[in-house]
N, C-alpha and C positions, 0 to 999 in steps of 0.2 A: 644291786640288790642284796638285802640281808640274807646272810647263810642260814638255813634251817637243817643242816646236816645232822644235828643232834636228835631230829625226830626221825624214828625208824618207821613206825606205823601211825598213819593218820587216817581218821574217818572224815568222809564228806558226805553229808546229808543235803542233796540237792536234787529237786525233781526235773530241773529243765537240763536236758542232755547236753547241750551246748554250753552252758555256763558250767556244769559238772566238769566237761571235758577241759574247759579252760583253767579251772581251778586245779584239776589234776595236773595239767602241764606246768602251770605257774609254780606249784608246789614241787614238782620233780626238778624244774630248773634251779629252784632254790635249794636243792640237796636232799629233800625227803626221800626216804627209801621206798616203803610201800605205802600205796593210796588206795583205800578201799571207798569206793563211790556207791551210795544208796539212795533210792528215790522215794522210799515211803517211811512212814513213821514206825510201822511194825517191824520192817527189815533192820531198820537202825536200832530199835530197842534190843532186838534180838542178838544183833552184832555186838552191842555194848555189853550185853550180858555174857556172851560166849567168848569175846576176844578181848585182848588188852591192846588199847591204844595209847599213844603218848600225847595225842592233840587231836582235836576235831574242828571242822568248819560246819556249822549248821545252819541251814536256811530256816528262817523263823516260821514260814508257812509253805507246805508243800502241796498245793493245790487240792485234789480230791482227798488226799491223805490227812490234810489239816495241820493245826499247830505242832510244833515240835518241842514244846516245853517240857514233856515227859522225857523226851531224848536228852535234852539239856540238864534235867534234874538227875538223871542216871549217871550221866558224866560227871556232874558234879559231886555225887555220892561217892564216885569211885576215884575222885581226885584227878579226873583228866582234864587238863586245861583245854578251853574251846573258846571260839570265836562265833559270833551270830552274824549272819547276813541277811539282809532284807532291803526291800523297796520302800518300806515304811519305818518311821520313827517310832511306832507304837510298840513298845516292849512292856511285857508284864513287870509289874513292881519287883517281883523277887528276882529279876535277872537283869535289872538295869545296871549292875556292876560289871556285867560281861562285855567285853569289847564288841562293838557293832560295826561292822563295815557296810556302808550304804551301797546297794545296786544303783548304777553300775559302778563297781570300783576297778581301780587299777591293780595289777600284780604287785606293786609297790605298797599299796595300802593294804592289800590282805597279808602279804609277807611280814610286814612291820607289826600289824595287828597280832599276828600268830607269834612272833618272836618276843613280843612284850608279853603276851599271854603264858608263853612256856617259860619265861625266865622271871616271873613274879614271885614274891616271897610267899604267896598262898601257895604256889605250885611246890616250892621247896618244902614248906612245912607239911604238906599232905603225903610227901614222900617217906 
């Protein structure tokens, strides 16, 4: 598995508790320091505004809380690399350049997508 030890703080936006726990375990096994998991758009927007993250995993749709495009837009504004996760290929046009891991995804698929996202030229240019 790819090493993500260069990521000290990561945000996970996922409303399914079991999937969130699985993602958190996968990220910690890959070397990520602190994982913050949130289940609503409102909580995620607040966290992005108040905290600094080095990366994020964002589920595209959070059940009752709705679509997470506002969270993705805020992460992009702050220069935080992120990957989207979803059970559907329907991604809004403005976010089709963001890596997408399709549910169900393996630990390796998630870690590889994050590694690519956090080492991209776009990330380096934003720093």
